[in-house]
N, C-alpha and C positions, 0 to 999 in steps of 0.2 A: 530545436529547442528542447533540450534533454530535461528531466525532470530525477531524479536524485531523492527516493523514496528510502529512509531506516525505520524497521520498524521491530518497535518492542513489542514480543503477540504473549499475549498468553492466554489461557485458558477461556477465561470470558471478558477479557477486553484486549485494544491494545492502543499505542501510545505510538503515532508515527509523525516525525519530522522529517520533509520534505523542504526541496529549493528545486527552482530552476535555473539553466545556466542563461537565462535573458537578464532579469534582474537579482539572483543572486541572495533573495532574501528567504532568512528560514521563519517556517510555518509549524505550526504544532497543533496537534488533535488527536483527542482519544474517541476512539468507537467501541462499543460495547456489541459484542458477539451475539444477545442475544435479540438486536434489529439488523440481521446480517444482509437486506435491502440497505441501510446506512451503509453497512462497509463497501458493499457494490455499487452505491452510487459514488460515496466517496473517492473509490478509486477507475469509476467511468469517465471522470471531470479529464481525465490526462488524453493528449494524444502526445502523438511522433513518442519517440523513443522518450521509455520509461525504465527506468533502473531502479528495480525494490530490493533492499537487502535486508535479511530475517534470521534470527537464532535460531540456531537448527533444535529442534523438538517433536517429539509426539504426535502431537494436537494439530497439525499445521497445515494436516495433508488436505483439506479443504480447501484452507487459503490461499494452496497453491495452485489446486485445479480453478478454482475461480479467478485468478491472477491471469492463469492463460487462458481460459476465454474471454477475459477484457482485454487483456492488451496482446501485442507483438512482441516477442522478444526477437532481438537481432542476437 
C-alpha cells in the first residue's frame, strides 16, 4: 500500500491531506509545530511506501530531516 501526503507547510503549523491506495479515502489533519512529538507520531503511523509532497520553503529543513529519520524513501 502506498500512502500519499500533501503538506501545506507554515512556520507554526502544517495541514496534511493524505490517502492510501488501499481504500482511496482522503483524510485531513492539522499539526502544530509547538508539539514536535505530535508531528513525529503522526508520520510514524505509516508503514510501507510513503510519498510526501511539500511546498518549497526555508523553514522546512527540520521537517525534511525528521521524515528521513522516520521513513524510508525509494
